[in-house]
N, C-alpha and C positions, 0 to 999 in steps of 0.2 A: 419745622425744619428737622430733617433726619440727622442722626448722629452716628459717627463711626465708633464701633465698640472698642477698636484698638486705640482710640484717642481720648484724652481727658479734655482737650480744648478742640472745639470744632469750628471756630471762626478765627481767622487771622486777618488783622487790619494794618494798613499803612497809609495814613492820610485819607484821601478820598477813595483809595482802593481797598478791596477786601476779597477774600475767598471764603465761600460757604460750601458745605457738602452739596454735590451736584444735584440739581433740582429737576424733577420730571417736566416741569413747565418749560424748561430750556431746551428740550430735546430736538425740536424742529429747527430752531435757530442754529444749533450745533450741526444738524444734518446739512443745512444749506451752506454753512461755512466749510464743512468738510468736502462737500461736493464741488464747491467753487475753488478750493485750494488743494485739489487731489494730487497735484504734482509734487507737493512737499511732504505728502503723507505716505505711509506704507499701506495704502488702500488701493485695491485693484480695480474697483468699479464704483460708480455712483451708488449711494445708499438710497433706499426707498423708505417711505414713512412706515410701512409695515415692518421692515427690518429694524428700524429705529425703535418702534414701539416694543417689539419683542426683546431687543437688547436691553432696554431700560426696565422692562417688566421682569426679566430673568437675571441677567448678569449684574446690572447695576443694583437692583434690590438686594441681591445676596451679599454684596460687598459690605453692607452695613451690619450684617450679622456675624461676619467672620472675625476671628481673633487676629489672624494674619492674612489679610486679603492680598491678592497679587497686584492690586492697584487701588489707589485712593484718589478719587476724582472730585473736582471742584468746579463750581461756577465762579467766574471771575467778574467782579462788579466794580464799577466806578460811579460814585454817588448813588449807590444802590441800583444802578442800571446794568444789565448784563452786557459785557463787552467781549467776553472770551470764556474759555474753559480749559481745563487741563488737570495735571496732578502728577503723582508718582506712579509709574507703571513698571512692570517686570521686577517687582520688589523681591530682593534676595534678603530674607529676614535673618538668615544665618550669618551672612557677611555684612549685613546692615548697609546695603546699597540699593539704589533704584535709579531708573531712568526718568527724566523729566519729560512730561508731555504738555504741550501748550499750543493753543490756537486762538487768535483773536478774530473779531468781526472783520470780514474781508477788506472793507474800504480803509480800515485803520492801517493796513500795511503799505498804503500808497505814500505815506509821509514818513521819511526817515526819522524825524524827531519824535513823532507819535509812536512809531514802532519801537524805538529804543526806550522811550518813557514807559510804555506798557510792559516791555520785557523786563526792564530793571526793577520795576515795582513788583511785578509778578515773582521774580527771582528772590527778592527780599522775603516775600511771604512763604515761598516754597522752602527757602533755607530755614526759616523758623519752624516750618512743619518738620523738616528733616532733623533738626536739632531736638525737637520735642520727642522724636522717636529714637533719639540717641544713635542716629545713623553715622557711619563713617564717611560716606561719600554719596553724592548724587551727580548725575551726568546727563548730557544731551547727546543725541544721535541724530545728526542733521545732514541733509544733502547740501552740497556746496553750491548753493544757488542764492543764498541770502547773506551777503557780506555784512549787512547792518546787524545781523544776529551776533556776529563775533564781537562787535563793538560792545553790545549790551552784556555779553558773557564776560568779557575782559573787565568791564567796569564793575561787574558783580563778583569778581575774584575767581572766575573759572579759568582753567588752563587747558589749552589743547593737549590732549594726551594720546590721541591716535588719529591716523588718517588712512583710510582705505582708498587707494588710488583707483580711479576709473571703475568704481564699484557698482554704479547704477546708471542705467540709460534713461535720460529724461529728454523728451522731444528730440529723439534721434542723436543725442549727444551724451557721451560718457562723462559722468561726474563723480567726484570724490564723495565719500562719506566722512564727516569730521566729528570726532568725539571730544567734547570738552567736559572736564570734571571739576567739581568743587569738593575739597576735602575738609571735613570738620575737624576741629581740635589741633590738627598738625599742618604746618607749612615747612618748607625747606628753603635754604639758601645754600650756595656753594661755600665751602670753607675758605678762610682767608688766613694770612700769616698770623693775625692776632689770636687765632684759635689754637695755636700750637700747645699752649699750656693745658687747655681743656682736653685736647686729644691725648696728651701725655697722661693726664689723670685717668681717662677712660682706658687707655691702652694697658695700664698697670693695675686696673681693677682686678681683684682676686678671681672673680668668676670668668672674666675675659681671658686672663692668662691660663686658667684651668681648661677652657674650651679651645684654646689656640693650639696649633700644632707645634709651636715652640713655646713652652711654658715658662721659660726663664724671664726674670724681671728685665724690663727694657731700661737702659741707661738714658739719662736726659739728653746728652749731646748726640747720642746715637739716634734718638727720636727726632731731635731738631733737624739733623742732617737729612734723615729719611723724609720727614714731613715737608721740608723745603723742596726736596727733589721731586716729590709726588705732586706738590702744588704747581710746579712748573712743567709738569708733563702733560702733553695734550691727550695722553691715553688714560689718564686717571681722573675720575670724577668723585669728589668728596661731597656727599649730600649731608648737610647738617640740619637736623630737624629741631623745630621749636614749637612749643605749645601756644595756646591762645594768649598766655601772659608773656610770650616772647622768651621763655626760658628754654635753653637747650635740653633736649631729652635723650638724644642719641644720634648715631650717625650710620650711614650706609656708604660703603666704598665700592665702586665698580672700576676694575683695573684691567686694562688690556695689555697682554704680553704678546710675544711672537707666537705663542702656542694657543692661547685661549683668553676669554674674557671672564674674570672671576669676581664674584660679589661676596661681600662680607658685611656683617652688621654688629653693632654693640649698642646697648641701651644703658643710660645712666641708672645706677642702682636705686635711685629714688623713684624711678618710673617703670620698673619692671612689674610684670604681672597685670598690666592694664590693657593688654591687647594691642599695644602700639606697634609691635614688631612687624606684623603682617601688613599694616597700613603703610609703614615706612618702606618696606620692600616693594609694595605695589607702586607707590609714588615714584620711587627711584627708578624702578624698571620701566614704568610708563614714560618717564622723561628720557631715559637713555634710549629706549626703543623708538621714540619719536625722532631722535637724532640719527639712530642707526637701526633702521627697521629690520635688517637681516641679521642682526647680532644674535649670537647664541650665548646666553648668560649662564655660567656654571657656578655652582656652590659646592664646597667640600665641608662636610659636617662629621664630627666624631660620632661614633655609634652610640655612645652613652649620652650625648647631648640631645635628649628627647625634646626639650623646649624649643631648640632651634629647628629640629626636624619638623615639629608641629607648625612653627611659624612659616617655614619655607613651603610646606605642603599647602597650607591655607592660602599662600600667596601665588599658587599656581606652578610651583616647582615639582617636578616628578623625579623619583629616584631612578637612575639609569644603570648604576653598577656599584659594586662593593670595591673599595680600594684600601690600601694600607699606606699611610703617610707617617713618616717618623715613628714607625712601629705601632701606630694607632689604627685599629680597625675603624674604617670610616665609610661614608657614602658619598657618591658623586651625584649631584642633582642638576637638572637642567630646567630652565624656565620654559614652560609650555607656551607656545605662541597661540593666542586666541584667534 
């Protein structure tokens, strides 16, 4: 069995299921499955054995020698028998994210129960792979023709993060493309009245006040009134982020006014410097844009706040102009739509 240079562990198991580095002996089974399920794949024409041989001899072989391959592919086994294949593809090593690829033996798709069982067990293994690589997120990019897939994804903790309306034509009918994402380490919920004290603590943090356009200390009753008003506003979204131990690590607020939609972020002092900010911004924006696809999200950042500038830039925000706010030289950023 070959091993990937980028991995310390090369076999992942869950009960009777396991994934092993993709095997040459499986190439023709994979070819038949791909050709028979071409409608759900980004494949333009049926593959030939010659094409498959060349692909395995060149592209696949090279993956095992690369420190940061663009894809990591696996044979998917049940009781040591091949039933599917897939892996992580379009890997972004800088942002620690990747797309999930997966295909099972064609007849197994006919049963809803079998389909969901295969997918949920496969996703358990792929999440372990992603965690071993210290990834921030993994996602699926799927044509909207397999509703059972969404059941498996939701069972496995994936959330719909984007929908491309009428994006692809399949059998003369326009279909959506749906993206579901699983985030490692961080989840969010929406803030509740019980979180007022926590938000008060974060609001008066020394660094938060320093980076705010109003640096004055916030009074308790002033905060309570403001927090209650915002919670009851349909235009304000408080995203409260928690780590794997369910400990709050920070918040993102997206607030719509009559003029624009503005985003802000703060991270608990005990969790700064861990790269969480970009991930929090991505998750909050994904959720907001799923609800309001045409929204233009704006951020205002002081010129000297280089940490936030870096966070927002990594999260896909682009600087569009210089502004002065409360006599502070600042930048106006806009979320770039993918």
